[in-house]
C-alpha positions in Angstrom: 14.2 15.3 2.9 11.0 14.7 4.8 10.5 12.8 8.1 7.1 11.4 8.8 6.0 10.4 12.3 3.4 8.4 14.1 2.7 7.6 17.8 1.3 4.4 19.1 0.3 3.4 22.6 0.0 -0.3 23.4 -1.4 -1.9 26.6 -1.2 -5.5 27.6 0.1 -8.6 26.0 0.1 -9.3 22.3 -2.9 -11.6 22.3 -5.0 -9.9 24.9 -3.8 -6.3 24.6 -4.8 -3.5 22.4 -3.2 -0.4 20.9 -4.1 2.9 19.4 -2.3 4.8 16.7 -2.9 8.0 18.6 -1.5 10.5 16.2 0.5 11.1 13.0 2.6 14.1 12.4 0.4 15.5 9.7 -2.7 15.2 11.7 -4.4 13.5 8.8 -5.8 10.7 10.8 -6.0 9.1 14.3 -6.8 7.7 16.6 -7.0 4.3 15.0 -7.4 1.1 17.1 -5.3 -1.9 16.5 -5.3 -5.4 18.1 -3.7 -8.8 17.3 -7.1 -10.0 16.3 -7.5 -7.2 13.8 -4.1 -8.2 12.3 -4.5 -12.0 12.2 -8.3 -12.6 12.2 -11.3 -10.4 11.7 -10.7 -6.6 11.6 -13.9 -5.8 13.5 -13.6 -2.1 12.8 -9.9 -1.9 13.8 -6.9 -1.5 11.5 -3.6 -3.4 11.3 -0.1 -2.6 10.3 -0.7 -4.6 7.0 -3.8 -2.5 6.2 -1.7 0.7 6.6 1.0 -0.8 4.5 -1.5 -1.6 1.8 -2.8 2.0 1.8 0.8 3.3 1.7 1.8 1.0 -1.1 -1.3 1.8 -3.2 -0.7 5.5 -2.8 3.0 5.3 -3.6 2.5 3.1 -6.6 -0.2 5.4 -7.9 2.2 8.4 -7.7 5.0 6.5 -9.3 2.8 5.3 -12.2 1.3 8.7 -12.7 4.8 10.2 -12.8 6.1 7.7 -15.3 3.1 8.0 -17.6 3.3 11.8 -17.5 7.1 11.8 -18.3 6.2 9.6 -21.3 3.8 12.3 -22.5 0.6 10.3 -21.6 -0.5 11.4 -18.2 -3.4 9.3 -16.8 -7.0 10.6 -16.5 -7.5 8.2 -13.6 -5.7 5.3 -11.9 -7.7 3.0 -9.6 -5.3 0.9 -7.4 -6.1 -1.9 -5.0 -3.3 -3.3 -2.8 -3.7 -6.5 -0.8 -1.1 -7.4 1.8 -1.2 -11.0 3.0 0.0 -11.6 6.6 0.6 -15.1 7.9 1.0 -15.2 11.7 4.4 -16.6 12.6 5.7 -15.9 9.2 5.0 -12.3 8.4 4.0 -10.6 5.2 4.2 -13.2 2.4 2.7 -11.4 -0.5 1.5 -8.1 -1.8 -0.8 -7.9 -4.8 -1.3 -4.6 -6.7 -4.2 -4.3 -9.2 -4.4 -1.1 -11.3 -7.0 0.0 -13.8 -6.2 3.1 -15.7 -7.8 5.5 -18.1 -4.9 6.7 -20.2 -5.2 8.2 -23.6 -2.7 7.5 -26.3 -1.2 4.2 -25.1 -2.0 0.5 -25.6 -2.4 -2.1 -23.0 1.1 -3.5 -23.4 2.6 0.0 -22.8 0.5 0.5 -19.8 1.5 -2.9 -18.3 5.1 -2.1 -18.9 4.7 1.3 -17.2 3.0 -0.4 -14.2 5.9 -2.9 -13.9 8.4 0.0 -13.9 6.4 1.9 -11.3 6.1 -1.3 -9.1 9.9 -1.8 -9.2 10.7 1.8 -8.5 8.2 3.2 -6.0 9.9 3.8 -2.7 7.4 1.7 -0.8 8.0 -1.3 -3.1 11.7 -0.8 -2.5 11.2 -0.7 1.3 9.2 -4.0 1.0 11.8 -5.7 -1.2 12.1 -8.6 1.3 8.4 -9.6 0.8 8.3 -13.0 -1.0 6.2 -11.7 -3.9 4.9 -8.4 -5.1 2.6 -9.0 -8.0 1.0 -6.5 -10.4 -2.1 -6.8 -12.5 -2.6 -3.8 -14.8 -5.2 -3.0 -17.5 -6.7 -0.1 -19.2 -10.4 0.8 -18.7 
């Protein structure tokens, strides 16, 4: 078991206020500024919860796909993953799109797409986000 932590300080109202992700337990990053505008409009050099979710999902999916490919005897040379999280004010996260391009010797495109679908369904972040309306995947070999 592993617990991960983050600390955020917020000041002011939602629309006029601002926050800072002051620290994370690992010390890997921080401080990061966050505002409502960076979430719903232009990021202007600040992050948002959805951007952090996109990063977490891309990383988790990469790990899950790499593991699945390796267990099948075809570990990837590289996997390039983009994640786009769509946030609609008043509604929430409505869609997540994953796009993966992989260099994997010994498999065809159909096998790679199938492995990507399995990874999408089984990565812990995908499971945590199961209530999102749609999580799509586009996978291809390079």
